[in-house]
C-alpha positions as CSV (number, residue, x, y, z in Angstrom):
1,X,-5.8,2.2,-10.8
2,X,-7.2,2.3,-14.4
3,X,-5.9,0.1,-17.1
4,X,-2.6,1.1,-18.8
5,X,-2.0,4.3,-16.7
6,X,1.2,6.1,-17.5
7,X,3.2,8.3,-15.2
8,X,3.9,11.7,-16.8
9,X,4.6,15.3,-15.7
10,X,1.2,16.7,-14.8
11,X,0.9,20.2,-13.7
12,X,-2.2,20.7,-11.7
13,X,-3.2,23.5,-9.4
14,X,-1.7,23.4,-5.9
15,X,-5.1,22.9,-4.4
16,X,-5.4,19.5,-6.1
17,X,-5.1,16.4,-4.1
18,X,-2.2,14.0,-4.4
19,X,-1.6,10.7,-6.1
20,X,1.0,8.9,-8.2
21,X,0.1,7.8,-11.7
22,X,-0.2,4.1,-12.4
23,X,2.0,2.6,-15.1
24,X,3.7,-0.7,-15.9
25,X,7.0,-1.9,-14.3
26,X,9.8,-4.3,-13.3
27,X,11.8,-5.0,-10.2
28,X,14.7,-6.7,-8.3
29,X,15.6,-7.7,-4.8
30,X,15.8,-5.0,-2.1
31,X,17.5,-5.0,1.2
32,X,15.1,-5.6,4.1
33,X,13.3,-2.8,5.9
34,X,13.2,-2.4,9.7
35,X,10.8,-3.9,12.2
36,X,10.5,-6.8,14.6
37,X,9.2,-9.9,13.0
38,X,6.5,-11.7,14.9
39,X,5.7,-15.2,13.8
40,X,2.0,-15.9,14.7
41,X,1.1,-19.0,16.7
42,X,-1.0,-22.0,16.1
43,X,-4.7,-21.4,15.6
44,X,-7.2,-22.6,18.2
45,X,-11.0,-22.2,18.0
46,X,-12.3,-19.0,19.6
47,X,-15.5,-16.9,19.2
48,X,-15.8,-14.6,16.3
49,X,-13.8,-11.4,17.0
50,X,-15.9,-8.4,17.8
51,X,-15.1,-4.6,18.0
52,X,-14.6,-3.1,21.4
53,X,-17.1,-0.4,22.6
54,X,-16.7,3.2,21.5
55,X,-14.6,5.1,24.1
56,X,-16.3,7.8,26.3
57,X,-15.7,11.2,24.8
58,X,-13.1,13.4,26.5
59,X,-12.6,17.1,26.9
60,X,-10.7,19.4,24.5
61,X,-7.2,20.5,25.7
62,X,-6.8,24.1,26.8
63,X,-4.1,24.9,24.2
64,X,-1.9,23.5,21.5
65,X,1.7,22.1,21.5
66,X,4.6,24.2,20.3
67,X,4.9,24.5,16.5
68,X,1.1,24.2,15.9
69,X,-1.7,26.8,15.8
70,X,-4.8,26.8,18.0
71,X,-7.8,27.0,15.6
72,X,-10.6,26.2,18.0
73,X,-12.5,23.1,19.0
74,X,-13.6,20.2,16.7
75,X,-15.9,17.7,18.4
76,X,-14.1,16.7,21.7
77,X,-10.7,17.9,20.6
78,X,-8.6,21.1,20.6
79,X,-7.7,21.6,16.9
80,X,-4.0,22.3,16.5
81,X,-3.1,23.2,12.9
82,X,0.1,22.1,11.2
83,X,2.1,24.6,9.3
84,X,1.8,24.2,5.5
85,X,5.6,24.1,5.1
86,X,7.7,22.3,7.7
87,X,11.4,23.2,7.3
88,X,12.8,22.1,10.6
89,X,12.3,19.3,13.1
90,X,8.7,19.3,14.3
91,X,7.3,16.8,16.9
92,X,3.6,16.2,17.6
93,X,3.2,14.8,21.1
94,X,0.2,12.8,22.2
95,X,-1.9,15.2,24.3
96,X,-5.3,14.3,25.7
97,X,-8.0,16.3,23.9
98,X,-5.7,17.4,21.0
99,X,-6.0,16.5,17.3
100,X,-3.7,17.9,14.7
101,X,-5.2,19.5,11.6
102,X,-4.0,19.5,8.0
103,X,-5.4,22.6,6.3
104,X,-4.6,22.0,2.6
105,X,-1.3,20.6,1.4
106,X,1.3,20.1,4.1
107,X,4.9,19.7,2.9
108,X,7.7,18.2,5.0
109,X,11.0,19.7,3.8
110,X,11.8,21.2,0.4
111,X,12.9,18.8,-2.3
112,X,16.7,18.2,-2.3
113,X,16.7,16.6,-5.7
114,X,17.6,13.1,-6.9
115,X,21.3,13.8,-6.3
116,X,20.7,15.6,-3.1
117,X,21.9,19.0,-4.2
118,X,18.8,20.8,-5.6
119,X,19.0,24.6,-5.0
120,X,16.9,25.6,-2.0
121,X,16.5,22.1,-0.8
122,X,15.8,21.6,2.9
123,X,15.7,18.4,4.9
124,X,13.2,18.2,7.7
125,X,11.7,15.5,10.0
126,X,8.1,15.3,11.2
127,X,7.8,13.1,14.3
128,X,4.4,11.9,15.5
129,X,4.0,10.3,18.9
130,X,2.1,7.1,19.6
131,X,-1.6,7.7,20.0
132,X,-1.7,11.1,18.2
133,X,-4.5,11.9,15.8
134,X,-3.9,13.9,12.6
135,X,-7.0,14.9,10.6
136,X,-7.9,16.7,7.4
137,X,-10.5,19.5,7.4
138,X,-14.1,18.8,6.3
139,X,-13.3,20.1,2.8
140,X,-10.3,17.7,2.8
141,X,-10.1,16.9,-1.0
142,X,-7.2,19.4,-1.0
143,X,-5.7,18.1,2.3
144,X,-2.7,15.8,2.1
145,X,0.7,15.2,3.5
146,X,3.8,15.2,1.3
147,X,7.2,14.2,2.6
148,X,9.6,15.5,0.0
149,X,12.9,14.0,-1.1
150,X,15.5,14.2,1.6
151,X,13.0,14.6,4.5
152,X,11.4,12.0,6.8
153,X,8.1,11.1,8.5
154,X,8.7,9.3,11.7
155,X,5.2,8.0,12.7
156,X,5.8,5.2,15.2
157,X,2.7,4.2,17.1
158,X,2.4,1.1,19.3
159,X,0.1,-1.8,19.4
160,X,-2.0,-0.1,22.1
161,X,-1.6,3.4,20.9
162,X,-1.7,3.5,17.1
163,X,-1.3,6.8,15.3
164,X,-4.5,7.7,13.4
165,X,-4.7,9.8,10.2
166,X,-8.3,10.5,9.4
167,X,-10.9,13.2,8.4
168,X,-12.7,15.9,10.4
169,X,-15.9,14.0,10.0
170,X,-14.5,11.2,12.1
171,X,-13.9,13.7,15.0
172,X,-17.5,15.0,14.7
173,X,-19.2,11.6,14.5
174,X,-20.3,11.9,10.9
175,X,-18.7,8.8,9.4
176,X,-20.1,5.3,8.9
177,X,-18.8,2.0,7.7
178,X,-19.5,3.2,4.1
179,X,-17.6,6.5,4.3
180,X,-14.6,7.0,2.0
181,X,-12.6,9.5,0.0
182,X,-12.7,12.5,2.5
183,X,-9.1,13.6,2.0
184,X,-6.0,13.0,0.0
185,X,-3.7,10.7,2.0
186,X,0.0,10.4,2.7
187,X,2.8,10.6,0.1
188,X,6.5,9.7,0.8
189,X,8.8,10.9,-2.1
190,X,12.2,9.3,-2.1
191,X,15.4,9.2,-4.1
192,X,15.5,5.5,-5.0
193,X,15.6,4.3,-8.6
194,X,12.4,4.4,-10.8
195,X,11.8,3.6,-14.4
196,X,9.6,6.4,-15.6
197,X,11.5,9.6,-16.2
198,X,9.9,13.0,-17.1
199,X,12.9,13.9,-19.3
200,X,15.2,12.0,-21.8
201,X,17.6,10.6,-19.2
202,X,18.6,7.1,-18.2
203,X,16.0,5.4,-15.9
204,X,17.3,4.5,-12.5
205,X,19.8,7.4,-12.4
206,X,19.8,10.5,-10.1
207,X,18.4,12.5,-13.0
208,X,15.5,10.2,-13.5
209,X,12.5,11.7,-11.7
210,X,8.8,12.3,-12.1
211,X,6.1,14.5,-10.6
212,X,3.6,13.2,-8.1
213,X,0.2,13.8,-9.8
214,X,-1.9,16.6,-8.3
215,X,1.1,18.3,-6.7
216,X,2.7,20.1,-9.6
217,X,6.0,20.2,-7.8
218,X,6.6,17.1,-5.6
219,X,9.2,15.0,-7.4
220,X,10.3,11.5,-6.7
221,X,13.1,9.2,-8.0
222,X,16.9,9.1,-8.0
223,X,19.8,6.6,-7.7
224,X,20.0,6.0,-3.9
225,X,18.6,2.5,-3.4
226,X,19.0,2.7,0.4
227,X,17.3,6.1,0.7
228,X,15.3,6.7,4.0
229,X,12.0,8.6,3.9
230,X,11.3,7.6,7.5
231,X,9.1,5.1,9.4
232,X,5.4,4.4,9.4
233,X,4.6,1.8,12.0
234,X,1.4,1.0,13.9
235,X,-0.6,3.5,11.9
236,X,-4.2,3.7,10.6
237,X,-5.1,5.8,7.5
238,X,-8.9,6.2,7.4
239,X,-11.3,7.5,4.7
240,X,-8.7,8.7,2.3
241,X,-8.2,8.6,-1.5
242,X,-9.7,11.2,-3.7
243,X,-10.0,11.3,-7.5
244,X,-8.8,14.4,-9.2
245,X,-9.6,13.3,-12.7
246,X,-9.6,9.9,-14.6
247,X,-6.2,8.1,-14.0
248,X,-5.2,10.8,-11.5
249,X,-6.1,9.5,-8.1
250,X,-4.9,9.7,-4.5
251,X,-4.4,6.6,-2.4
252,X,-4.2,6.0,1.3
253,X,-0.4,5.7,1.2
254,X,1.7,6.5,-1.8
255,X,5.4,5.5,-2.0
256,X,7.2,7.2,-4.8
257,X,10.9,6.1,-5.2
258,X,11.3,5.4,-1.5
259,X,14.4,3.4,-0.6
260,X,15.2,0.3,1.4
261,X,16.0,2.5,4.5
262,X,12.2,3.4,4.7
263,X,10.4,1.2,7.2
264,X,6.7,0.4,6.6
265,X,5.0,-2.1,8.8
266,X,1.8,-2.5,10.8
267,X,-0.2,-0.2,8.6
268,X,-4.0,-0.3,8.0
269,X,-5.6,1.7,5.2
270,X,-9.4,1.7,5.8
271,X,-12.0,2.7,3.3
272,X,-9.8,4.4,0.7
273,X,-11.8,5.5,-2.3
274,X,-8.9,4.4,-4.5
275,X,-6.0,2.0,-3.8
276,X,-4.9,1.1,-0.3
277,X,-1.2,1.4,-1.0
278,X,0.4,2.3,-4.3
279,X,4.1,1.9,-4.9
280,X,6.0,3.7,-7.7
281,X,9.5,2.3,-8.1
282,X,12.0,2.4,-5.3
283,X,13.3,-0.4,-3.0
284,X,11.1,-0.3,0.1
285,X,10.0,-3.5,1.8
286,X,6.7,-3.7,3.7
287,X,5.0,-6.1,6.1
288,X,2.0,-6.5,8.4
289,X,-0.4,-4.7,6.2
290,X,-4.2,-4.5,6.5
291,X,-6.3,-3.1,3.7
292,X,-10.0,-2.9,4.5
293,X,-12.7,-1.5,2.3
294,X,-10.6,-0.3,-0.6
295,X,-12.8,0.8,-3.5
296,X,-9.9,0.1,-5.9
297,X,-6.8,-2.1,-5.6
298,X,-5.5,-3.2,-2.2
299,X,-1.9,-3.1,-3.2
300,X,-0.8,-1.5,-6.6
301,X,2.8,-1.5,-7.7
302,X,4.5,0.1,-10.7
303,X,7.5,1.6,-12.6
304,X,10.3,-0.5,-11.3
305,X,9.6,-1.3,-7.7
306,X,11.9,-4.0,-6.4
307,X,11.0,-5.3,-3.0
308,X,9.3,-7.7,-0.6
309,X,5.9,-7.7,1.1
310,X,5.0,-10.3,3.8
311,X,1.8,-10.6,5.8
312,X,-0.8,-8.8,3.7
313,X,-4.5,-9.0,4.5
314,X,-6.6,-7.2,1.8
315,X,-10.4,-7.3,2.2
316,X,-12.2,-5.2,-0.4
317,X,-15.3,-3.0,-0.1
318,X,-18.4,-5.2,-0.5
319,X,-19.8,-3.2,-3.4
320,X,-17.1,-1.4,-5.4
321,X,-17.9,1.7,-7.4
322,X,-14.5,1.9,-9.2
323,X,-14.1,0.1,-12.5
324,X,-10.6,-1.3,-12.0
325,X,-10.7,-3.1,-8.7
326,X,-8.1,-5.8,-8.1
327,X,-6.8,-7.2,-4.8
328,X,-3.4,-6.5,-6.3
329,X,-2.3,-5.0,-9.6
330,X,1.2,-5.3,-10.9
331,X,2.3,-3.0,-13.8
332,X,5.2,-1.5,-15.7
333,X,5.4,1.8,-17.5
334,X,4.6,0.8,-21.0
335,X,8.2,0.3,-22.1
336,X,8.3,-3.4,-21.3
337,X,12.1,-3.7,-21.2
338,X,13.1,-0.5,-19.4
339,X,15.2,-0.9,-16.4
340,X,14.9,-1.1,-13.4
341,X,12.4,-4.0,-14.1
342,X,9.7,-4.5,-11.5
343,X,10.1,-7.6,-9.3
344,X,7.2,-8.1,-7.0
345,X,7.7,-10.5,-4.2
346,X,4.7,-11.4,-1.9
347,X,4.6,-13.9,0.9
348,X,1.7,-14.8,3.3
349,X,-1.2,-13.0,1.9
350,X,-5.0,-13.3,2.0
351,X,-7.1,-11.6,-0.7
352,X,-10.8,-11.3,-0.1
353,X,-11.7,-9.9,-3.5
354,X,-15.4,-8.9,-3.8
355,X,-15.6,-7.0,-7.1
356,X,-17.5,-8.6,-10.0
357,X,-16.8,-5.5,-12.1
358,X,-13.3,-6.8,-13.1
359,X,-12.2,-10.1,-14.4
360,X,-9.8,-11.3,-11.7
361,X,-8.4,-10.7,-8.2
362,X,-4.8,-10.6,-9.3
363,X,-3.6,-8.8,-12.4
364,X,-0.1,-9.0,-13.7
365,X,0.7,-7.0,-16.8
366,X,3.3,-5.1,-18.7
367,X,6.2,-7.5,-18.3
368,X,6.5,-7.2,-14.6
369,X,8.1,-10.1,-12.8
370,X,6.2,-11.6,-9.8
371,X,6.7,-14.2,-7.1
372,X,3.8,-15.3,-4.9
373,X,4.1,-17.7,-2.0
374,X,1.8,-18.9,0.8
375,X,-1.3,-17.2,-0.4
376,X,-5.1,-17.6,-0.2
377,X,-7.3,-15.9,-2.9
378,X,-11.1,-15.9,-3.0
379,X,-13.2,-14.0,-5.5
380,X,-16.6,-14.1,-7.2
381,X,-14.7,-13.9,-10.5
382,X,-11.3,-15.4,-11.6
383,X,-8.2,-15.5,-9.4
384,X,-5.5,-14.6,-12.0
385,X,-5.3,-12.5,-15.1
386,X,-1.9,-12.3,-16.8
387,X,-1.6,-9.7,-19.6
388,X,1.3,-9.5,-22.1
389,X,2.3,-6.5,-24.0
390,X,4.1,-6.4,-27.3
391,X,7.9,-6.3,-27.7
392,X,10.3,-7.7,-30.3
393,X,9.6,-11.3,-29.1
394,X,5.8,-10.8,-29.3
395,X,5.2,-11.2,-25.6
396,X,6.6,-9.7,-22.5
397,X,5.2,-11.5,-19.5
398,X,5.3,-15.1,-20.7
399,X,8.8,-15.5,-22.0
400,X,12.0,-17.1,-20.8
401,X,14.4,-15.5,-18.3
402,X,16.7,-12.9,-19.8
403,X,19.5,-11.6,-17.5
404,X,20.3,-8.7,-19.8
405,X,16.8,-7.4,-19.2
406,X,16.7,-8.4,-15.5
407,X,13.8,-10.7,-16.7
408,X,13.4,-13.7,-14.3
409,X,10.9,-15.3,-16.7
410,X,7.2,-16.1,-16.1
411,X,5.5,-15.3,-12.8
412,X,6.0,-17.9,-10.1
413,X,3.6,-19.4,-7.5
414,X,4.3,-21.7,-4.6
415,X,1.8,-22.8,-1.9
416,X,-0.9,-20.5,-3.3
417,X,-4.6,-21.6,-3.0
418,X,-7.3,-20.3,-5.4
419,X,-10.9,-20.3,-4.4
420,X,-12.6,-18.3,-7.2
421,X,-15.3,-18.7,-9.7
422,X,-12.6,-19.6,-12.2
423,X,-8.8,-19.9,-11.8
424,X,-7.9,-17.7,-14.8
425,X,-9.3,-14.9,-17.0
426,X,-8.1,-13.9,-20.5
427,X,-7.5,-10.4,-21.7
428,X,-6.5,-9.4,-25.3
429,X,-4.2,-6.4,-25.7
430,X,-2.8,-5.4,-29.1
431,X,-3.9,-8.8,-30.4
432,X,-2.0,-10.7,-27.8
433,X,-3.8,-13.0,-25.4
434,X,-2.3,-15.0,-22.6
435,X,-4.7,-18.0,-22.8
436,X,-6.1,-19.8,-19.8
437,X,-4.0,-22.8,-20.7
438,X,-0.8,-20.7,-20.7
439,X,-1.7,-19.1,-17.4
440,X,-2.5,-22.6,-16.0
441,X,1.0,-23.8,-17.1
442,X,2.5,-20.9,-15.2
443,X,0.5,-21.5,-12.0
444,X,0.9,-25.3,-11.9
445,X,4.6,-25.1,-12.5
446,X,5.0,-24.2,-8.9
447,X,4.7,-26.4,-5.8
448,X,1.7,-27.2,-3.6
449,X,-0.7,-24.9,-5.5
450,X,-4.5,-25.4,-5.6
451,X,-6.5,-24.2,-8.6
452,X,-10.1,-24.9,-7.6
453,X,-10.5,-24.7,-3.9
454,X,-13.6,-24.0,-1.9
455,X,-14.3,-23.1,1.7
456,X,-10.8,-21.7,2.1
457,X,-11.8,-19.0,4.6
458,X,-14.0,-18.7,7.7
459,X,-14.9,-15.6,9.7
460,X,-14.0,-13.5,6.7
461,X,-10.2,-14.0,6.8
462,X,-9.3,-17.1,8.9
463,X,-7.9,-20.0,6.9
464,X,-10.3,-23.0,6.7
465,X,-10.7,-26.3,4.9
466,X,-7.7,-27.1,2.6
467,X,-5.9,-23.9,3.8
468,X,-5.5,-25.5,7.2
469,X,-3.6,-28.5,5.9
470,X,-1.7,-26.8,3.0
471,X,2.1,-27.2,2.9
472,X,3.7,-23.8,3.3
473,X,6.7,-22.6,1.3
474,X,9.8,-21.5,3.2
475,X,9.7,-17.8,2.3
476,X,13.1,-17.1,4.0
477,X,14.8,-18.9,1.1
478,X,13.9,-16.0,-1.1
479,X,15.9,-13.5,0.9
480,X,19.1,-12.1,-0.8
481,X,22.3,-13.3,0.7
482,X,23.0,-11.6,4.0
483,X,19.4,-10.4,4.6
484,X,16.5,-11.8,6.6
485,X,13.3,-9.8,5.8
486,X,11.1,-12.7,4.9
487,X,10.5,-15.3,7.6
488,X,9.5,-19.0,7.5
489,X,5.9,-19.7,8.7
490,X,4.0,-22.9,9.4
491,X,0.9,-21.8,7.5
492,X,-0.4,-20.2,4.3
493,X,-2.3,-16.9,4.2
494,X,-1.8,-13.6,6.1
495,X,-3.0,-14.8,9.5
496,X,-2.8,-18.1,11.3
497,X,-6.4,-18.1,12.5
498,X,-8.1,-16.8,15.6
499,X,-5.1,-17.3,17.9
500,X,-2.9,-15.0,15.7
501,X,-2.1,-11.5,17.2
502,X,-0.1,-9.3,14.7
503,X,-3.2,-7.6,13.4
504,X,-5.0,-7.1,16.7
505,X,-5.4,-4.0,18.8
506,X,-3.7,-1.4,16.6
507,X,-6.2,-1.9,13.8
508,X,-9.9,-0.7,13.7
509,X,-13.0,-2.8,13.0
510,X,-15.8,-2.3,10.6
511,X,-18.3,-4.2,8.5
512,X,-15.4,-5.1,6.3
513,X,-13.7,-7.1,9.0
514,X,-13.8,-7.3,12.8
515,X,-10.5,-7.7,14.6
516,X,-10.3,-8.9,18.2
517,X,-9.5,-6.2,20.7
518,X,-9.7,-3.5,18.0
519,X,-12.0,-0.5,18.4
520,X,-14.5,0.6,15.8
521,X,-13.2,2.6,12.8
522,X,-16.0,5.2,13.4
523,X,-14.7,5.9,16.9
524,X,-11.6,7.7,18.1
525,X,-9.7,7.7,21.4
526,X,-9.3,11.0,23.3
């Protein structure tokens, strides 16, 4: 996401692809999402993981399931087209030799509004069975899936049968490890609080909403913190992310104002030409995420998101073409004290940052609060860049806690290991610079942090060296009273070495990273 993006009402043609604008935000604690927590085991030496062989091609099915249209054969699959507007329950079963086609924009439901009473609103649910394949046509810049406010996507795969969202070129054998940006991606639009309103109303209220860029009509935002936009679990999103215009991009997965009732776990976004996942406000928690080959940020958060992420493995594209490529970027919406204030909570993460075109792997700006625990960060540039904007006090990010503004004070780090060219990078904005010394004071205020590590990873993403003996922080102590989303681990980083299992099987392998028991990203099951 480009520097200092702002969310605003942008009316584009309906054939444009979809993204949410980047901004600058704040946050607070959300109730946990759904999903079974798996605590990885103790590492033991094993051979380097390798992809499994490409499966033998199958035979196209004779016809299509109910609710879809038979539009012929693509590769080894019967192509079954989804309706452009889904206004009642639709289920997509796993059928051998069937792949489901998105031809242009596909809407699930009709927006019910932030208060749930918009005229003409219709709630609908799209359910996708384990092992199903959904793809965008070859001209897929205009192909994307929008789940409107009040509707749900229930895409629950399994470890052995993940659901795959991809492009037609994947079905016809025309993709490589370098392919990206072939279609628009997935958007969930919810009714949880956001901080960037497209009208003069109070942020975080049912009337505070904004338009998803590129859609001209898809709105997100509201006042229902527990809103449920569905479940995405054991899902791959391949070759997505298109750029409509500067600062107007599509991600692999976009969450706009989704609530804590939305469950996101075991999701891989592979070779997005923009961000892997971008979150705009809301209260959704996420875990078990694999971002491979993103050409922009791995995880980008904005405009008042308040939630938790645990177990995040982000391995960038080796040679980025974007100009704003961070492992994670944390923003606000330009009004540094607007509420809800973004509060970013990240536990057990590994960032393999490859871009030398930006100044750091982690960027925190715009007054966003942030808490990092149990992390490993490697980069050819700096690890951390904190940017402060101007307010009445002169700075927004480096200032004492202020309960009236939901400000928890400076960013916090515990059991985070840096292995970068430099620990810190300085950026001057409006004549304000958070110096390296100030950033160092923030980082070293935490416990068991390492500023200048080396050899922290082996086999691309396994902990090594000092990371194997690092003292982990008990992430479960960060849970709000009565919740249990974050779990205690015995290690730092996203995975606990070669003996770990949470990322295996349901992911796909490429030259970005090879995962044991995972098939190639260029291959598809039948």
